[in-house]
RODO-2510 file (C-alpha; in nm, 4 decimals, decimal comma):
residues 203
     n   res          X          Y          Z
     1     m    -0,0012    -0,0021     0,0008
     2     t     0,1269     0,3465    -0,0871
     3     s     0,0175     0,6470     0,1183
     4     s     0,1445     0,9982     0,0697
     5     n     0,0106     1,2942     0,2780
     6     t    -0,0408     1,6323     0,1129
     7     n    -0,0054     1,9529     0,3165
     8     a    -0,0934     2,2026     0,0462
     9     t    -0,3645     2,4640     0,0479
    10     d    -0,7331     2,3921     0,0215
    11     e    -0,7286     2,4037    -0,3590
    12     q    -0,3982     2,2220    -0,4125
    13     p    -0,4490     1,8833    -0,2498
    14     d    -0,6938     1,7593    -0,5145
    15     a    -0,4526     1,8219    -0,8038
    16     v    -0,1493     1,6974    -0,6149
    17     t    -0,3345     1,3855    -0,4974
    18     e    -0,4495     1,3044    -0,8480
    19     q    -0,0954     1,3476    -0,9763
    20     i     0,0382     1,1088    -0,7098
    21     i    -0,2327     0,8497    -0,7766
    22     r    -0,1705     0,8642    -1,1492
    23     r     0,2055     0,8233    -1,0955
    24     e     0,1477     0,5235    -0,8667
    25     t    -0,1162     0,3527    -1,0821
    26     h     0,0458     0,4038    -1,4265
    27     s     0,3799     0,2794    -1,5507
    28     s     0,6325     0,5373    -1,6691
    29     r     0,6999     0,5880    -2,0365
    30     a     1,0378     0,7488    -1,9685
    31     i     1,2515     0,4482    -2,0740
    32     p     1,0717     0,3813    -2,4105
    33     a     1,0712     0,7583    -2,4846
    34     t     1,4441     0,7783    -2,4090
    35     i     1,5197     0,4803    -2,6317
    36     a     1,3144     0,6273    -2,9210
    37     a     1,4823     0,9678    -2,8793
    38     a     1,8263     0,8055    -2,8705
    39     i     1,7614     0,6097    -3,1919
    40     i     1,6289     0,9142    -3,3726
    41     g     1,9178     1,1264    -3,2399
    42     l     2,1790     0,8772    -3,3574
    43     f     2,0217     0,8643    -3,7005
    44     c     2,0182     1,2407    -3,7324
    45     l     2,3814     1,2538    -3,6236
    46     y     2,4755     0,9960    -3,8865
    47     v     2,2956     1,1935    -4,1601
    48     l     2,4695     1,5098    -4,0424
    49     l     2,8041     1,3311    -4,0514
    50     e     2,7543     1,1993    -4,4072
    51     t     2,6294     1,5400    -4,5226
    52     t     2,9323     1,7160    -4,3658
    53     l     3,1761     1,4751    -4,5310
    54     k     3,0025     1,5263    -4,8635
    55     a     3,0242     1,9045    -4,8280
    56     l     3,3985     1,8784    -4,7396
    57     g     3,4670     1,6557    -5,0380
    58     q     3,5652     1,3617    -4,8175
    59     d     3,4872     0,9955    -4,8721
    60     p     3,1635     0,8862    -4,7024
    61     w     3,1783     0,6937    -4,3739
    62     l     2,9258     0,4329    -4,4888
    63     a     2,7334     0,5698    -4,7848
    64     s     2,6979     0,9122    -4,9406
    65     p     2,3502     1,0790    -4,9389
    66     e     2,3213     1,0079    -5,3131
    67     e     2,4123     0,6423    -5,2699
    68     a     2,1672     0,6063    -4,9847
    69     g     1,8920     0,7714    -5,1804
    70     q     1,9566     0,5528    -5,4860
    71     w     1,9593     0,2399    -5,2693
    72     l     1,6211     0,3305    -5,1254
    73     a     1,4889     0,4074    -5,4746
    74     d     1,5971     0,0641    -5,6009
    75     l     1,4116    -0,1209    -5,3238
    76     p     1,3082    -0,4005    -5,3207
    77     g     1,5030    -0,5241    -5,6194
    78     n     1,8461    -0,4730    -5,4646
    79     v     1,7852    -0,6816    -5,1569
    80     e     1,7407    -1,0544    -5,1076
    81     p     1,3689    -1,1347    -5,0433
    82     l     1,4505    -1,3275    -4,7247
    83     m     1,6536    -1,0413    -4,5797
    84     l     1,3977    -0,7842    -4,6842
    85     g     1,1178    -0,9853    -4,5231
    86     a     1,3169    -1,0262    -4,2008
    87     a     1,3981    -0,6520    -4,1815
    88     s     1,0370    -0,5603    -4,2612
    89     t     0,9095    -0,7873    -3,9886
    90     l     1,1548    -0,6422    -3,7360
    91     l     1,0560    -0,2857    -3,8240
    92     l     0,6907    -0,3786    -3,7997
    93     f     0,7413    -0,5332    -3,4593
    94     v     0,9318    -0,2324    -3,3288
    95     g     0,6660    -0,0006    -3,4669
    96     v     0,3846    -0,1946    -3,3001
    97     v     0,5679    -0,1993    -2,9692
    98     f     0,6217     0,1801    -2,9673
    99     l     0,2620     0,2386    -3,0900
   100     a     0,1295     0,0232    -2,8107
   101     l     0,3399     0,2032    -2,5513
   102     a     0,2055     0,5379    -2,6821
   103     v    -0,1644     0,4321    -2,6944
   104     v    -0,2101     0,1766    -2,4125
   105     p    -0,2659     0,3434    -2,0710
   106     g    -0,0023     0,1300    -1,9073
   107     r    -0,1887     0,0787    -1,5795
   108     r    -0,0237    -0,1042    -1,2960
   109     a    -0,2048    -0,3702    -1,0963
   110     r    -0,3109    -0,1104    -0,8373
   111     h    -0,6315     0,0583    -0,7334
   112     s    -0,6878     0,3968    -0,5690
   113     i    -0,9012     0,4476    -0,2603
   114     p    -1,0523     0,7957    -0,2064
   115     n    -0,9190     0,9844     0,0957
   116     s    -0,9534     1,3501     0,1788
   117     r    -0,6068     1,3848     0,3287
   118     a    -0,3874     1,1358     0,1435
   119     a    -0,3312     0,9534    -0,1829
   120     v    -0,4025     0,5894    -0,1047
   121     v    -0,3068     0,3242    -0,3581
   122     v    -0,3459    -0,0504    -0,2940
   123     d    -0,1854    -0,3321    -0,4885
   124     a    -0,4243    -0,5697    -0,6541
   125     e    -0,2575    -0,8632    -0,4737
   126     v    -0,3549    -0,7104    -0,1389
   127     i    -0,7161    -0,6709    -0,2461
   128     a    -0,7207    -1,0222    -0,3954
   129     s    -0,5891    -1,1698    -0,0695
   130     s    -0,8573    -0,9975     0,1363
   131     l    -1,1385    -1,1032    -0,1080
   132     a    -1,0099    -1,4556    -0,1137
   133     r    -1,0231    -1,4792     0,2607
   134     s    -1,3835    -1,3567     0,2642
   135     a    -1,4856    -1,5867    -0,0189
   136     r    -1,3463    -1,9012     0,1413
   137     t    -1,5048    -1,8097     0,4751
   138     v    -1,8472    -1,7901     0,3123
   139     a    -1,7875    -2,1032     0,1031
   140     g    -1,6311    -2,3009     0,3814
   141     v    -1,3266    -2,4065     0,1769
   142     t    -0,9492    -2,3924     0,2227
   143     p    -0,7094    -2,1426     0,0683
   144     e    -0,5988    -2,4069    -0,1829
   145     q    -0,9508    -2,4239    -0,3182
   146     t    -0,9827    -2,0505    -0,3770
   147     m    -0,8167    -1,8264    -0,6328
   148     v    -0,8992    -1,4542    -0,6796
   149     t    -0,7754    -1,2308    -0,9583
   150     v    -0,8382    -0,8563    -0,9449
   151     g    -0,8430    -0,6428    -1,2606
   152     r    -0,9348    -0,2873    -1,3234
   153     d    -1,2977    -0,3738    -1,4132
   154     l    -1,3452    -0,7358    -1,2996
   155     v    -1,2828    -0,9432    -0,9921
   156     e    -1,2955    -1,3145    -1,0757
   157     v    -1,3287    -1,5710    -0,7980
   158     q    -1,2599    -1,9379    -0,8808
   159     l    -1,3676    -2,1936    -0,6244
   160     r    -1,3361    -2,5711    -0,6045
   161     p    -1,5928    -2,6801    -0,3470
   162     t    -1,5565    -2,9753    -0,1152
   163     s    -1,7419    -3,2725    -0,2541
   164     g    -2,0922    -3,3000    -0,1074
   165     t    -2,0924    -2,9431     0,0337
   166     p    -2,2998    -2,6978    -0,1662
   167     v    -2,1694    -2,3468    -0,2301
   168     d    -2,3917    -2,0397    -0,2506
   169     r    -2,2653    -1,8434    -0,5486
   170     e    -2,4878    -1,5409    -0,4818
   171     a    -2,3933    -1,5232    -0,1145
   172     i    -2,0250    -1,5083    -0,2078
   173     r    -2,0879    -1,2398    -0,4682
   174     t    -2,2905    -1,0317    -0,2257
   175     v    -2,0224    -1,0470     0,0468
   176     l    -1,7449    -0,9532    -0,1982
   177     e    -1,9453    -0,6668    -0,3568
   178     e    -2,0156    -0,5291    -0,0073
   179     e    -1,6462    -0,5481     0,0866
   180     l    -1,5484    -0,3700    -0,2324
   181     r    -1,8044    -0,0956    -0,1605
   182     r    -1,6607    -0,0476     0,1916
   183     t    -1,3155     0,0086     0,0464
   184     s    -1,4547     0,2801    -0,1834
   185     m    -1,1932     0,1866    -0,4411
   186     t    -1,2342     0,3525    -0,7827
   187     p    -1,3454     0,2210    -1,0178
   188     v    -1,5436    -0,0528    -0,8398
   189     p    -1,4952    -0,3752    -1,0429
   190     e    -1,7642    -0,6243    -1,1231
   191     v    -1,7536    -0,9506    -0,9263
   192     r    -1,7663    -1,2847    -1,1094
   193     v    -1,7798    -1,6103    -0,9124
   194     v    -1,6877    -1,9327    -1,0984
   195     i    -1,7498    -2,2600    -0,9152
   196     s    -1,5787    -2,5676    -1,0472
   197     s    -1,7938    -2,8593    -1,1482
   198     s    -1,5506    -3,1071    -0,9872
   199     g    -1,5248    -3,0993    -0,6104
   200     v    -1,2279    -3,1681    -0,3826
   201     i    -1,2287    -3,4782    -0,1623
   202     g    -1,0962    -3,4788     0,1885
   203     q    -1,0684    -3,1057     0,2479
***
Protein backbone atom coordinates (compact mmCIF):
# COMPACT_ATOMS: atom_id res chain seq x y z
CA UNK A 1 0.00 0.00 0.00
CA UNK A 2 1.27 3.44 -0.90
CA UNK A 3 0.21 6.47 1.15
CA UNK A 4 1.43 10.03 0.69
CA UNK A 5 0.13 12.94 2.78
CA UNK A 6 -0.42 16.31 1.13
CA UNK A 7 -0.05 19.51 3.15
CA UNK A 8 -0.94 22.03 0.47
CA UNK A 9 -3.63 24.66 0.48
CA UNK A 10 -7.35 23.93 0.23
CA UNK A 11 -7.28 24.03 -3.58
CA UNK A 12 -3.99 22.25 -4.13
CA UNK A 13 -4.48 18.82 -2.52
CA UNK A 14 -6.92 17.56 -5.16
CA UNK A 15 -4.54 18.24 -8.04
CA UNK A 16 -1.52 16.97 -6.13
CA UNK A 17 -3.35 13.85 -4.99
CA UNK A 18 -4.51 13.08 -8.50
CA UNK A 19 -0.96 13.47 -9.76
CA UNK A 20 0.39 11.11 -7.10
CA UNK A 21 -2.32 8.53 -7.76
CA UNK A 22 -1.71 8.61 -11.50
CA UNK A 23 2.04 8.22 -10.97
CA UNK A 24 1.49 5.22 -8.68
CA UNK A 25 -1.16 3.51 -10.85
CA UNK A 26 0.45 4.03 -14.27
CA UNK A 27 3.81 2.79 -15.48
CA UNK A 28 6.34 5.37 -16.66
CA UNK A 29 7.01 5.87 -20.37
CA UNK A 30 10.37 7.51 -19.69
CA UNK A 31 12.50 4.51 -20.74
CA UNK A 32 10.74 3.83 -24.10
CA UNK A 33 10.71 7.57 -24.84
CA UNK A 34 14.44 7.78 -24.08
CA UNK A 35 15.18 4.80 -26.34
CA UNK A 36 13.15 6.27 -29.20
CA UNK A 37 14.81 9.67 -28.78
CA UNK A 38 18.26 8.06 -28.73
CA UNK A 39 17.59 6.10 -31.93
CA UNK A 40 16.28 9.16 -33.74
CA UNK A 41 19.16 11.28 -32.41
CA UNK A 42 21.80 8.77 -33.58
CA UNK A 43 20.21 8.58 -37.01
CA UNK A 44 20.18 12.39 -37.31
CA UNK A 45 23.84 12.54 -36.24
CA UNK A 46 24.75 9.96 -38.87
CA UNK A 47 22.92 11.93 -41.60
CA UNK A 48 24.68 15.10 -40.42
CA UNK A 49 28.05 13.32 -40.53
CA UNK A 50 27.55 12.02 -44.07
CA UNK A 51 26.28 15.41 -45.23
CA UNK A 52 29.30 17.17 -43.69
CA UNK A 53 31.74 14.73 -45.29
CA UNK A 54 30.03 15.26 -48.64
CA UNK A 55 30.25 19.05 -48.26
CA UNK A 56 33.98 18.81 -47.41
CA UNK A 57 34.65 16.56 -50.37
CA UNK A 58 35.66 13.62 -48.17
CA UNK A 59 34.88 9.97 -48.68
CA UNK A 60 31.63 8.84 -47.02
CA UNK A 61 31.79 6.95 -43.75
CA UNK A 62 29.26 4.33 -44.87
CA UNK A 63 27.34 5.71 -47.85
CA UNK A 64 26.97 9.14 -49.40
CA UNK A 65 23.53 10.78 -49.40
CA UNK A 66 23.23 10.10 -53.14
CA UNK A 67 24.12 6.41 -52.70
CA UNK A 68 21.67 6.04 -49.84
CA UNK A 69 18.91 7.71 -51.83
CA UNK A 70 19.58 5.52 -54.86
CA UNK A 71 19.62 2.40 -52.68
CA UNK A 72 16.22 3.31 -51.27
CA UNK A 73 14.89 4.07 -54.76
CA UNK A 74 15.98 0.63 -55.99
CA UNK A 75 14.12 -1.25 -53.24
CA UNK A 76 13.08 -4.03 -53.20
CA UNK A 77 15.02 -5.25 -56.21
CA UNK A 78 18.46 -4.73 -54.67
CA UNK A 79 17.87 -6.81 -51.53
CA UNK A 80 17.42 -10.54 -51.07
CA UNK A 81 13.71 -11.33 -50.44
CA UNK A 82 14.50 -13.26 -47.25
CA UNK A 83 16.55 -10.42 -45.78
CA UNK A 84 13.97 -7.85 -46.86
CA UNK A 85 11.20 -9.86 -45.23
CA UNK A 86 13.15 -10.25 -42.00
CA UNK A 87 13.98 -6.54 -41.85
CA UNK A 88 10.37 -5.58 -42.61
CA UNK A 89 9.09 -7.89 -39.88
CA UNK A 90 11.55 -6.44 -37.37
CA UNK A 91 10.58 -2.86 -38.25
CA UNK A 92 6.89 -3.78 -38.01
CA UNK A 93 7.40 -5.34 -34.58
CA UNK A 94 9.32 -2.32 -33.29
CA UNK A 95 6.65 0.00 -34.66
CA UNK A 96 3.84 -1.97 -33.03
CA UNK A 97 5.67 -1.98 -29.68
CA UNK A 98 6.20 1.78 -29.69
CA UNK A 99 2.64 2.40 -30.89
CA UNK A 100 1.27 0.21 -28.09
CA UNK A 101 3.40 2.05 -25.53
CA UNK A 102 2.05 5.36 -26.81
CA UNK A 103 -1.63 4.32 -26.93
CA UNK A 104 -2.12 1.78 -24.11
CA UNK A 105 -2.66 3.46 -20.72
CA UNK A 106 -0.02 1.29 -19.05
CA UNK A 107 -1.89 0.80 -15.80
CA UNK A 108 -0.24 -1.06 -12.98
CA UNK A 109 -2.05 -3.71 -10.95
CA UNK A 110 -3.10 -1.13 -8.38
CA UNK A 111 -6.32 0.60 -7.31
CA UNK A 112 -6.88 3.96 -5.68
CA UNK A 113 -9.02 4.48 -2.59
CA UNK A 114 -10.51 7.96 -2.06
CA UNK A 115 -9.18 9.84 0.95
CA UNK A 116 -9.53 13.52 1.78
CA UNK A 117 -6.05 13.84 3.30
CA UNK A 118 -3.90 11.34 1.43
CA UNK A 119 -3.29 9.54 -1.84
CA UNK A 120 -4.03 5.90 -1.08
CA UNK A 121 -3.07 3.24 -3.61
CA UNK A 122 -3.47 -0.49 -2.93
CA UNK A 123 -1.84 -3.32 -4.86
CA UNK A 124 -4.25 -5.70 -6.56
CA UNK A 125 -2.59 -8.61 -4.74
CA UNK A 126 -3.55 -7.12 -1.37
CA UNK A 127 -7.17 -6.71 -2.48
CA UNK A 128 -7.20 -10.23 -3.95
CA UNK A 129 -5.89 -11.70 -0.69
CA UNK A 130 -8.59 -9.96 1.35
CA UNK A 131 -11.37 -11.01 -1.04
CA UNK A 132 -10.10 -14.59 -1.17
CA UNK A 133 -10.24 -14.79 2.62
CA UNK A 134 -13.84 -13.55 2.63
CA UNK A 135 -14.84 -15.86 -0.21
CA UNK A 136 -13.45 -19.01 1.40
CA UNK A 137 -15.03 -18.09 4.74
CA UNK A 138 -18.48 -17.91 3.13
CA UNK A 139 -17.89 -21.02 1.02
CA UNK A 140 -16.30 -23.03 3.83
CA UNK A 141 -13.27 -24.05 1.77
CA UNK A 142 -9.50 -23.92 2.23
CA UNK A 143 -7.08 -21.41 0.69
CA UNK A 144 -5.97 -24.06 -1.83
CA UNK A 145 -9.54 -24.21 -3.16
CA UNK A 146 -9.83 -20.47 -3.76
CA UNK A 147 -8.19 -18.24 -6.34
CA UNK A 148 -9.02 -14.56 -6.83
CA UNK A 149 -7.76 -12.30 -9.60
CA UNK A 150 -8.35 -8.56 -9.44
CA UNK A 151 -8.41 -6.45 -12.60
CA UNK A 152 -9.38 -2.87 -13.21
CA UNK A 153 -12.98 -3.72 -14.12
CA UNK A 154 -13.42 -7.32 -12.99
CA UNK A 155 -12.82 -9.45 -9.91
CA UNK A 156 -12.93 -13.14 -10.75
CA UNK A 157 -13.28 -15.72 -7.98
CA UNK A 158 -12.61 -19.36 -8.81
CA UNK A 159 -13.70 -21.93 -6.24
CA UNK A 160 -13.34 -25.70 -6.06
CA UNK A 161 -15.93 -26.80 -3.49
CA UNK A 162 -15.57 -29.72 -1.16
CA UNK A 163 -17.43 -32.73 -2.54
CA UNK A 164 -20.91 -33.01 -1.07
CA UNK A 165 -20.89 -29.45 0.32
CA UNK A 166 -23.01 -26.96 -1.65
CA UNK A 167 -21.67 -23.46 -2.30
CA UNK A 168 -23.93 -20.40 -2.52
CA UNK A 169 -22.63 -18.41 -5.46
CA UNK A 170 -24.88 -15.41 -4.83
CA UNK A 171 -23.93 -15.22 -1.14
CA UNK A 172 -20.24 -15.09 -2.07
CA UNK A 173 -20.84 -12.41 -4.69
CA UNK A 174 -22.91 -10.34 -2.26
CA UNK A 175 -20.23 -10.46 0.45
CA UNK A 176 -17.44 -9.52 -1.96
CA UNK A 177 -19.43 -6.69 -3.53
CA UNK A 178 -20.14 -5.29 -0.07
CA UNK A 179 -16.46 -5.51 0.86
CA UNK A 180 -15.49 -3.68 -2.33
CA UNK A 181 -18.04 -0.95 -1.60
CA UNK A 182 -16.60 -0.49 1.89
CA UNK A 183 -13.13 0.08 0.47
CA UNK A 184 -14.54 2.81 -1.84
CA UNK A 185 -11.93 1.85 -4.43
CA UNK A 186 -12.34 3.50 -7.82
CA UNK A 187 -13.45 2.20 -10.18
CA UNK A 188 -15.44 -0.52 -8.41
CA UNK A 189 -14.94 -3.73 -10.43
CA UNK A 190 -17.63 -6.26 -11.25
CA UNK A 191 -17.53 -9.51 -9.26
CA UNK A 192 -17.71 -12.85 -11.07
CA UNK A 193 -17.82 -16.11 -9.14
CA UNK A 194 -16.87 -19.31 -10.96
CA UNK A 195 -17.50 -22.60 -9.15
CA UNK A 196 -15.75 -25.68 -10.48
CA UNK A 197 -17.94 -28.60 -11.47
CA UNK A 198 -15.49 -31.04 -9.88
CA UNK A 199 -15.23 -30.99 -6.11
CA UNK A 200 -12.30 -31.70 -3.83
CA UNK A 201 -12.29 -34.79 -1.61
CA UNK A 202 -10.96 -34.80 1.91
CA UNK A 203 -10.67 -31.05 2.48
